[in-house]
C-alpha positions as CSV (number, residue, x, y, z in Angstrom):
1,M,77.9,65.3,-6.8
2,Q,75.2,63.4,-8.6
3,D,73.7,60.3,-7.0
4,N,75.7,57.9,-9.1
5,E,78.9,59.9,-8.3
6,L,78.0,59.7,-4.6
7,Q,77.8,55.9,-4.8
8,V,81.2,55.6,-6.5
9,E,82.7,57.8,-3.8
10,F,81.0,55.8,-1.0
11,D,82.4,52.6,-2.5
12,L,85.9,54.0,-2.8
13,L,85.9,55.3,0.8
14,E,84.7,52.0,2.2
15,K,87.0,49.7,0.2
16,S,90.2,51.7,0.2
17,D,93.0,51.6,2.7
18,L,92.9,55.2,3.9
19,R,96.1,55.2,5.9
20,D,97.9,57.0,3.1
21,V,95.3,59.7,3.0
22,S,95.8,62.6,5.3
23,D,93.0,63.6,7.8
24,E,92.8,66.9,6.0
25,D,92.2,65.4,2.6
26,L,89.7,62.9,4.0
27,W,87.8,65.7,5.7
28,E,87.6,67.5,2.4
29,R,86.2,64.5,0.7
30,I,83.6,64.2,3.4
31,R,82.7,67.8,3.0
32,K,82.1,67.4,-0.7
33,I,79.9,64.4,-0.1
34,H,77.7,66.4,2.3
35,A,77.4,69.5,0.2
36,G,73.8,70.6,0.4
37,F,73.0,67.9,3.0
38,S,70.4,69.1,5.6
39,F,70.2,67.7,9.1
40,S,68.6,68.3,12.5
41,S,70.3,68.4,15.9
42,R,69.2,68.1,19.5
43,I,69.5,70.5,22.5
44,L,70.2,68.7,25.8
45,R,68.9,70.6,28.7
46,P,69.6,70.8,32.5
47,G,68.6,67.7,34.4
48,V,69.5,65.1,31.8
49,S,71.8,62.5,33.2
50,I,74.9,61.0,31.5
51,Y,76.7,57.9,32.7
52,R,80.4,57.2,32.1
53,A,82.4,54.0,32.9
54,V,86.2,53.8,33.2
55,R,88.1,50.6,34.0
56,V,90.1,51.0,37.2
57,S,92.4,48.8,39.4
58,E,91.3,50.4,42.7
59,R,89.0,53.2,44.1
60,P,89.8,56.4,42.2
61,R,90.8,59.2,44.5
62,Y,90.1,62.2,42.3
63,I,87.2,63.3,40.1
64,S,89.7,63.8,37.2
65,R,90.1,60.0,37.0
66,L,86.3,59.8,36.2
67,S,86.3,62.5,33.5
68,Y,88.0,62.7,30.1
69,P,91.7,61.5,30.0
70,P,94.8,63.7,29.6
71,A,95.6,64.1,25.9
72,D,99.0,62.3,26.3
73,R,97.1,59.2,27.4
74,V,95.1,59.1,24.1
75,T,97.6,57.1,22.0
76,V,95.2,55.5,19.5
77,R,92.2,56.6,17.6
78,G,88.7,56.2,19.1
79,R,85.5,56.2,17.1
80,L,85.1,59.9,17.5
81,N,88.7,61.1,18.2
82,P,92.1,60.8,16.6
83,A,95.1,60.0,18.8
84,G,96.0,63.0,21.0
85,Q,92.6,64.5,20.9
86,V,90.3,64.0,23.9
87,M,86.6,63.3,24.1
88,F,84.3,62.4,27.0
89,Y,82.4,59.2,26.2
90,G,79.2,58.4,28.0
91,T,75.7,57.2,27.7
92,I,72.5,59.3,27.9
93,D,70.3,57.9,30.7
94,A,67.5,55.8,29.4
95,G,66.5,54.3,32.8
96,N,69.4,51.7,32.8
97,E,71.8,53.8,35.0
98,Y,75.0,51.7,35.4
99,A,74.1,49.2,32.8
100,A,74.1,51.0,29.5
101,C,77.6,52.5,29.7
102,L,79.1,49.2,30.7
103,Y,77.8,47.5,27.6
104,E,80.4,49.3,25.5
105,C,83.4,48.5,27.7
106,H,84.3,45.0,26.5
107,R,83.9,43.9,30.1
108,K,85.2,40.6,31.5
109,V,84.6,38.8,34.7
110,G,86.5,40.4,37.6
111,D,86.9,43.8,35.8
112,L,86.5,46.8,38.1
113,F,84.8,50.0,36.8
114,A,84.1,53.4,38.2
115,V,80.7,54.4,36.8
116,S,80.1,58.1,37.3
117,H,76.7,59.8,37.1
118,W,76.8,63.4,35.6
119,S,74.0,65.9,35.3
120,I,73.7,68.6,32.6
121,T,73.7,72.1,34.2
122,K,73.7,74.3,31.1
123,P,71.9,73.5,27.8
124,F,74.1,72.5,24.8
125,L,73.6,71.5,21.2
126,A,74.6,68.0,20.0
127,N,74.7,66.6,16.5
128,H,74.1,63.0,15.8
129,L,75.7,60.2,13.7
130,G,74.8,56.6,13.1
131,Y,71.0,56.8,12.8
132,S,69.1,55.7,9.7
133,R,65.8,53.9,9.5
134,N,67.1,50.9,7.6
135,L,70.0,50.4,9.9
136,I,67.9,50.5,13.1
137,R,65.2,48.3,11.5
138,T,68.0,45.7,10.9
139,R,69.8,46.0,14.2
140,N,66.9,46.5,16.6
141,P,63.4,46.2,15.0
142,S,61.7,46.8,18.4
143,R,63.2,50.2,18.8
144,E,61.3,53.2,17.7
145,F,63.2,55.5,15.4
146,P,64.6,58.3,17.6
147,E,62.9,61.7,17.1
148,G,64.9,64.5,15.8
149,T,67.6,62.5,14.0
150,E,66.3,63.2,10.5
151,L,64.4,65.9,8.8
152,P,60.8,65.4,7.5
153,N,60.5,65.1,3.7
154,Q,64.1,64.2,3.3
155,T,65.3,64.1,-0.3
156,N,66.6,60.9,-2.0
157,R,70.1,62.3,-1.9
158,G,69.7,63.0,1.8
159,R,68.6,59.4,2.4
160,L,71.5,58.1,0.5
161,I,74.0,60.1,2.5
162,R,72.3,59.2,5.8
163,E,72.3,55.5,5.0
164,W,76.0,55.5,4.0
165,Q,77.0,57.7,6.9
166,S,75.2,55.5,9.4
167,R,76.6,52.3,8.0
168,V,80.2,53.5,8.1
169,F,80.0,55.2,11.5
170,T,78.5,52.2,13.3
171,K,80.9,49.6,11.8
172,L,82.5,47.5,14.5
173,V,86.2,47.8,14.7
174,P,88.3,45.1,16.3
175,E,91.0,46.0,18.9
176,G,94.3,46.6,17.1
177,S,92.6,48.0,13.9
178,E,92.0,51.5,15.3
179,H,93.3,53.0,12.0
180,L,89.8,52.1,10.6
181,Y,88.4,54.9,12.8
182,Q,90.0,57.4,10.4
183,I,86.8,57.8,8.4
184,T,84.6,58.0,11.6
185,N,87.0,60.6,12.9
186,A,86.4,62.6,9.7
187,L,82.7,62.3,10.0
188,T,82.9,63.5,13.6
189,S,85.0,66.5,12.7
190,F,82.4,67.4,10.0
191,A,79.5,66.9,12.4
192,L,81.2,69.3,14.8
193,S,81.8,72.0,12.2
194,P,81.0,75.6,13.1
195,I,77.4,76.7,12.7
196,I,75.5,79.9,12.0
197,Q,72.9,80.3,14.8
198,P,70.8,83.4,14.3
199,D,68.9,82.9,17.6
200,K,71.5,84.1,20.2
201,S,69.4,82.6,23.0
202,L,70.3,79.1,21.7
203,P,73.7,77.3,21.9
204,Q,76.1,78.7,19.2
205,E,78.2,75.6,18.6
206,F,78.1,71.9,18.8
207,A,79.1,70.4,22.1
208,G,79.4,66.8,20.9
209,V,77.9,63.9,19.0
210,I,75.1,61.5,19.9
211,Y,75.2,58.0,18.4
212,P,73.6,54.6,19.1
213,T,75.0,52.0,21.5
214,L,76.9,49.6,19.2
215,A,77.6,46.6,21.5
216,V,73.9,45.9,22.3
217,N,72.0,46.6,19.1
218,F,71.2,50.3,19.4
219,I,69.1,50.0,22.6
220,D,70.4,53.2,24.0
221,D,72.2,56.4,23.0
222,N,75.9,57.2,23.6
223,I,77.3,60.7,23.6
224,A,80.8,62.0,23.1
225,L,81.4,65.5,24.4
226,L,84.2,68.1,23.9
227,P,86.2,68.6,27.2
228,K,85.3,72.3,27.5
229,I,81.6,71.3,27.6
230,V,82.3,68.8,30.4
231,D,84.1,71.5,32.4
232,S,81.4,74.1,31.8
233,S,78.1,72.2,31.6
234,L,78.3,69.0,33.6
235,A,78.2,68.3,37.3
236,L,79.2,65.1,39.0
237,V,76.3,63.6,41.0
238,D,77.6,60.3,42.3
239,V,79.8,57.4,41.4
240,G,79.6,53.6,41.9
241,L,82.6,51.2,42.1
242,I,81.3,48.2,40.1
243,R,82.8,44.7,39.7
244,I,81.8,42.3,37.0
245,P,81.3,39.1,39.1
246,A,82.0,35.5,38.3
247,M,78.4,34.3,38.3
248,E,77.0,31.3,36.4
249,D,75.0,33.5,34.0
250,I,78.2,35.1,32.7
251,T,80.9,33.3,30.8
252,S,84.6,33.7,31.4
253,E,84.7,36.1,28.4
254,G,82.1,38.3,30.0
255,V,79.3,37.3,27.7
256,V,75.9,37.2,29.2
257,K,74.2,33.8,28.8
258,G,70.9,34.4,30.5
259,E,68.3,37.0,30.8
260,K,69.6,38.4,34.1
261,N,72.8,40.5,34.2
262,Y,74.3,41.3,37.6
263,I,76.9,43.6,38.9
264,E,78.6,43.9,42.3
265,I,78.5,47.3,43.8
266,V,81.7,47.5,45.8
267,D,81.3,51.1,47.0
268,T,79.6,54.4,46.2
269,A,80.4,58.0,46.6
270,H,78.1,61.1,46.8
271,E,80.5,63.6,48.3
272,F,83.3,65.4,46.5
273,R,85.8,67.8,48.1
274,R,86.9,71.1,46.8
275,D,90.3,69.8,45.8
276,G,88.6,67.1,43.7
277,R,89.0,64.2,46.1
278,I,86.2,61.6,46.1
279,V,84.8,60.6,49.5
280,W,83.8,56.9,49.3
281,N,81.1,55.6,51.6
282,R,83.0,52.5,52.7
283,E,86.6,51.5,52.2
284,S,86.0,47.8,52.6
285,T,85.7,44.7,50.4
286,A,82.1,44.1,51.4
287,M,79.9,43.7,48.3
288,S,76.3,43.8,47.5
289,V,74.7,42.4,44.4
290,S,72.3,44.3,42.2
291,P,70.6,43.6,38.9
292,W,71.6,45.6,35.9
293,R,68.0,46.0,34.7
């Protein structure tokens, strides 16, 4: 496609109701847009931490509750997965620990979360979506542009595709309108396409996709991983049972009003049995208060 044809196709995809377009046909349109598009990727190595938050009603008993859900529980689209397909959503540690992954959870006062801390045990290759210089400059001017998310000396065509890709992928979708994720699902599928990796010492396929945190202006990086990568390349380190408290600096809708954000740590666990059971440190209602950041 020429640059003017690209822009026409961008407009059509953004303005059209795609529910009558099959995922296969949409993927083919995405493939044509990206013909000749060059990109960089990132290898995540052992020792890197990933945090994941799941909303719970009580202390989870098994590790499986902290990890990716069963396929039959995925009944609507997510940003990176269609209904029925599973992804492990988390946040790459940037020094915020519990805080960053909770930002994306539409938390409300009184909500209870199990926040698990995982460590990478084997290196894997991740692609990325949602990063462009103009978008980050608009959403979070104080953040430096992440290294490795674009190639040096990018062509004008490459910049056009990156800007469109980032704008579409990071669009906020209200609850109940998950059909709008169809186009981000197609972009994810394309980003996870098979690769030719001549160096056999490097990962031979994409494990998942890195993308910016959307709820708090791109301050950190999220990651969505394929289940087989979680099973083979992550180890659970610890888990915290976290409650969002009714404190005066948080509104009834869960919106932070002041500079300080607080969580209540209800319990923690550092021991996990062979059968997958979680050994909590205290089975009581005693709570301690800890700042998010």
